[in-house]
Structure formats: C-alpha cells, structure tokens
C-alpha positions in Angstrom: -5.3 0.5 3.0 -6.9 -2.6 5.1 -4.9 -4.2 7.0 -6.2 -8.0 8.1 -3.7 -9.9 10.3 -4.5 -13.4 9.6 -7.1 -15.5 6.9 -10.2 -15.9 9.3 -11.5 -12.8 8.7 -10.8 -11.8 5.3 -13.7 -10.4 3.0 -14.6 -11.8 -0.5 -11.8 -9.3 -2.7 -13.2 -8.0 -6.2 -11.0 -9.3 -9.0 -8.2 -9.4 -6.5 -4.7 -8.5 -8.1 -2.4 -10.6 -5.7 1.1 -10.2 -5.2 3.1 -12.3 -2.2 6.3 -11.9 -0.5 8.2 -10.7 2.6 9.0 -7.2 1.4 11.4 -6.2 4.3 12.2 -2.9 3.4 9.7 -1.8 1.0 12.7 -1.4 -1.7 13.0 -0.1 -5.1 12.1 -3.1 -6.8 9.2 -4.1 -4.3 7.3 -0.7 -5.3 7.8 -1.5 -8.9 5.4 -4.5 -8.2 3.0 -2.7 -5.7 2.4 -0.2 -8.3 1.9 -2.6 -11.1 -0.8 -4.4 -8.8 -2.1 -1.1 -8.3 -2.0 -0.3 -12.2 -3.9 -3.7 -13.5 -6.0 -3.2 -10.4 -7.4 0.0 -11.8 -7.8 -1.2 -15.4 -9.9 -4.2 -14.5 -12.0 -2.4 -11.8 -10.6 -4.5 -8.8 -8.4 -4.6 -5.7 -4.6 -4.9 -5.2 -3.8 -7.3 -2.5 -0.1 -8.3 -1.0 0.0 -11.2 0.8 3.2 -11.3 3.6 4.2 -13.0 6.9 4.5 -12.0 10.5 7.0 -12.8 12.1 9.5 -13.1 9.0 9.6 -16.8 8.1 13.6 -17.4 8.7 13.1 -15.9 12.4 10.6 -19.1 12.7 12.3 -21.4 10.7 15.9 -20.7 12.3 15.3 -19.7 15.9 18.4 -20.0 16.9 19.8 -18.1 14.1 20.5 -14.5 15.4 22.3 -13.0 12.0 19.0 -11.6 10.4 18.1 -8.2 10.9 15.2 -6.2 9.3 15.0 -3.2 7.7 11.7 -2.6 8.7 10.1 -3.4 11.9 6.2 -4.3 11.1 4.6 -1.0 11.3 7.3 0.6 9.1 6.7 -2.1 6.4 2.4 -0.9 7.0 2.9 2.7 6.5 5.3 2.4 3.9 3.0 0.4 1.7 -0.3 2.7 2.7 1.7 5.7 1.3 2.3 3.5 -1.9 -1.7 3.2 -2.2 -2.2 -0.3 -1.9 -5.7 -1.3 -1.4 -4.9 -4.5 1.0 -2.2 -6.1 3.2 -3.1 -9.0 4.4 -0.4 -10.3 7.3 -0.4 -14.3 7.8 1.3 -15.5 11.3 4.0 -17.3 9.4 4.6 -20.8 11.9 6.1 -24.0 11.6 3.0 -25.6 10.1 2.6 -22.9 7.6 5.9 -23.9 6.4 5.2 -28.3 6.0 2.0 -26.9 3.5 3.1 -28.4 -0.6 3.4 -25.7 -3.1 0.3 -27.0 -4.4 -1.3 -27.4 -1.1 -0.3 -24.0 -0.4 -1.8 -22.3 -4.2 -4.8 -24.2 -3.5 -5.8 -24.0 0.0 -4.2 -20.2 0.9 -4.4 -18.5 -2.8 -7.4 -19.9 -4.3 -9.0 -20.1 -1.6 -8.4 -17.0 0.2 -8.5 -14.7 -2.3 -9.8 -16.3 -5.6 -7.4 -14.3 -7.0 -8.2 -12.7 -11.4 -4.3 -11.9 -11.3 -1.0 -13.0 -9.7 2.3 -11.4 -10.0 5.3 -12.4 -8.6 9.0 -11.4 -8.5 11.7 -13.3 -10.2 12.8 -14.9 -7.7 9.5 -15.9 -5.7 9.7 -19.3 -3.9 6.9 -20.9 -1.8 5.6 -24.1 -0.3 7.7 -27.4 1.6 11.6 -26.7 0.5 10.8 -23.6 -1.5 10.1 -26.1 -4.1 7.0 -23.8 -5.7 8.1 -21.8 -8.7 6.8 -19.5 -11.2 6.5 -22.1 -13.5 4.3 -23.9 -10.8 2.1 -21.1 -10.7 1.9 -21.3 -14.7 1.1 -24.6 -14.7 -2.5 -24.0 -12.9 -3.2 -21.1 -13.9 -6.1 -22.3 -16.2 -7.6 -24.6 -13.9 -7.9 -22.0 -11.0 -9.2 -19.4 -13.4 -6.3 -16.3 -12.9 -3.8 -14.6 -15.3 0.0 -14.6 -14.5 3.0 -12.2 -14.8 6.4 -12.4 -13.5 8.4 -8.9 -12.5 11.8 -9.1 -13.4 14.8 -7.9 -11.1 14.6 -4.2 -11.1 18.0 -2.3 -11.0 19.5 0.9 -10.3 22.8 2.0 -12.2 22.7 -2.1 -13.6 22.6 -3.1 -10.4 19.5 -5.5 -9.4 18.0 -4.2 -6.0 17.2 -6.8 -2.9 17.0 -6.8 0.4 20.3 -8.8 0.7 22.0 -5.9 -0.9 20.0 -3.2 1.1 21.0 -4.7 4.3 24.3 -5.3 3.8 24.9 -1.5 2.3 23.8 -0.5 6.0 25.9 -3.4 7.7 28.8 -1.7 6.0 28.0 2.0 6.9 27.1 2.9 3.0 23.9 5.0 3.5 23.9 6.6 0.3 23.7 3.3 -1.6 21.0 1.9 0.9 18.5 5.1 0.1 19.1 4.5 -2.9 18.0 1.1 -3.2 15.1 1.7 -0.9 13.8 5.0 -2.9 13.5 7.0 0.5 15.5 7.3 3.6 16.6 4.2 5.7 14.7 5.6 9.4 14.9 4.5 12.8 11.7 4.1 15.0 12.7 5.0 19.3 12.1 6.2 22.2 14.8 8.2 24.5 15.9 7.3 27.9 18.1 8.1 30.2 22.3 7.6 29.6 25.1 8.7 31.6 24.9 11.9 30.9 29.0 12.3 29.0 27.3 14.3 26.4 26.2 17.4 28.8 29.7 17.1 30.3 31.3 17.6 27.1 29.1 20.4 26.1 26.8 18.3 23.5 24.1 16.8 25.3 23.0 13.7 23.6 19.6 11.9 23.3 20.4 8.1 24.2 17.9 5.7 21.8 16.3 2.8 22.8 15.6 0.5 19.7 12.6 -1.8 21.0 12.2 -4.0 18.3 15.5 -6.6 18.8 15.4 -7.6 15.1 15.6 -3.8 13.7 18.7 -3.3 11.6 21.1 -1.1 12.9 23.6 0.3 11.1 27.3 0.1 11.0 29.3 1.2 13.9 29.9 5.2 13.0 28.9 9.2 12.8 25.8 9.7 10.7 23.9 13.0 9.3 20.2 12.3 10.8 17.0 14.3 10.4 15.6 13.8 13.8 11.6 13.9 14.0 10.2 15.1 17.2 6.6 16.2 17.9 6.2 16.2 13.6 9.2 18.9 14.0 12.4 17.7 11.8 15.8 18.8 13.6 19.4 18.4 12.2 21.2 15.4 14.2 24.7 14.1 14.6 24.0 10.1 15.2 26.7 8.3 16.9 26.3 4.4 16.7 28.7 2.7 18.8 30.7 0.8 21.7 31.8 3.8 23.6 35.8 3.3 25.0 37.0 7.1 24.8 35.6 6.9 28.9 35.2 3.6 29.4 35.4 0.4 28.0 31.8 -0.5 27.3 30.6 -4.0 25.5 27.1 -2.6 25.3 26.3 -1.1 21.7 25.2 2.8 22.4 22.9 4.9 19.9 23.2 8.6 20.9 22.2 11.6 19.0 23.3 15.4 19.6 20.1 17.5 18.2 21.5 20.5 16.6 19.3 23.9 18.1 17.3 21.8 20.6 17.4 21.7 23.7 13.6 20.2 25.3 13.8 17.5 27.7 12.6 14.8 25.6 13.0 11.2 27.8 10.1 8.9 27.3 9.3 10.1 24.1 9.3 8.6 20.7 11.4 10.1 18.2 12.4 9.2 14.7 16.0 9.3 13.2 16.0 10.0 9.1 19.7 8.7 8.1 21.1 11.0 5.3 24.8 10.4 5.4 27.7 8.5 7.0 30.2 11.0 8.3 33.1 9.0 9.8 33.8 5.7 11.5 34.1 5.1 15.8 37.2 6.3 16.4 38.8 5.6 20.2 40.3 8.8 21.5 43.2 9.4 24.6 41.1 11.8 26.2 37.9 13.9 26.3 39.0 17.2 24.6 40.2 15.1 21.9 36.7 13.7 21.5 34.9 17.2 21.8 37.2 18.6 19.4 36.3 15.9 16.7 32.2 16.1 18.2 32.8 19.9 17.1 34.2 19.1 13.9 31.5 16.7 13.3 28.6 19.1 14.2 30.1 21.8 11.5 30.3 19.2 8.7 26.7 18.0 9.5 25.4 21.4 9.6 27.6 22.4 6.0 26.0 19.1 4.6 22.5 18.9 5.6 22.2 23.0 5.1 
C-alpha cells in the first residue's frame, strides 16, 4: 500500500476507485467498503484509493472539545488498511480553510482534479463540504458531468445492529469489549510504552508494567480489569490489565494503566508493547487493605488464565 501525505505529490492514478471518510477504527462496515473498492479495482484494471483526513476533522473544527477519543491512532489505521489490501491511502491535512470549501468546490478541486475517479463508493451517511451539506445525491447529480460511476454502500449490520465508529466507542467506554471487538471484526488494541511506576504491584507479588499512552486522543476503555494478550518483541503473553484510579493504597486522581504479564519476568522498561483486548473481567473495586487486593488479583489471574487457555 502506498501512503501519500497531502495532495502535492500524488501520481496519476489509473482508473481510480475512490472512497472517502475518516475511517476511525476501520470497523466491519469500513472493511466492507475497502473490500468492495478493491474488488471493483480488480475488475476494471484500476487502483483502490481511500481519501481520509488527519487530524480528525472534529479535533480541528472543535478544538476546545476534549470529548472525542479515537479508536485508532493514525499509525494503527495505516496498519489495518494495509492488511486489507488497499492500494493507496491519501491523508489530507484537515484545516479550517479546507472545511470552508463548498460541496461543489470539494468535488471539483479535490476529488476530480486530484483523482479523476472512474468509480466513487461512499457510505450511506457520507457528508462533505462546508456545513456538511454535500451528500450522495449531489454526487449523483454531477456524475455525468465528471464521468464517474457511483455506488452507495448501505449500513452494514451485525445481529441486526448497524455498525458505526460511534457505537464502537460507546461499547469501549462501557467496558463492553465483546461488542466492540465484534463491531471492529478484530480485537481492540493499544500500543504503548512501559514506564516506571510506584512498584506497588511488586510489593503485592504481582509486578506490573505501567503503561504510558503517547497519543492523547487514543480512546482508553472504561475503568476495570481486562484479560489481554500482551505483545512483547513479537511474542504474546497472557495479561491482567487494570485501568483506573488507584484508591486502595492512596487516593489518586490520575488514571493508571498497568498490566501483570503472566509467566514473564523480564525487564521491559522503556519498551513498546501492544495490549490486545480479549474480555472484561470486573469493575474497579476499592479495597480496605492490601491483603484483600492481593487476594482479588490472584482470583483475577486465575480467571484470566482459564479464559485464555
């Protein structure tokens, strides 16, 4: 897959089969569209192209709104799209100026001028242009003028529920890993760096790796304990992941993410690891003393071991 950052250095695409969107999470519905444009491209001897935006438009249009958290970082998005066999990914730097284009200008100056698409596929709810007034109907009206074929992809459903990035985020923020993973069609994951913590886990007999998530916009699931796979240097280990505000030993208003890696005793400070979410185990609980906490962690580890065997 070729990745282009901006519109300045784009090649002349051959029979471009184009789709457009933010594609946060690259969930089941997104995957359907990518598979569809790949198939059309093969049929017409063309290239599949996804035009997406970075940063996410909401982060630019509403800079003071800190509520949006993203399912995938830009690097994770690129990795998933490459695994789907997409030919070309074009990342447009989103800006307030870019957002001011009318829908007609956007079609002519961005889509036609840069891609000259043979085919455009869009999702059922795709909007574009200033105030998001552009839609499938406008693309339909202009297809004869610009000479492209057009296809609208309907909402994709799982168990009669339409899949969307919003629903994936909601599931993760509720700790519903099973639903989130089902909608994503792959396990939710976090890539992170191991940092020094306060060594409480070691005192309890369960030494944990404290996690720092570099991307401030990356979504962190609800507080609680999770069964995860921990990927270290291309090897996978079972893990008990805790997300929450540590209150057993002392009140702490800062979110802590730490993982006890089963059957593992190497020093991994400053290493990058990947957490692959399998299931939610229990909510965060405040214990009166360390002994009760230690007892609960042992139960968590036993449950996770059985779950992941």
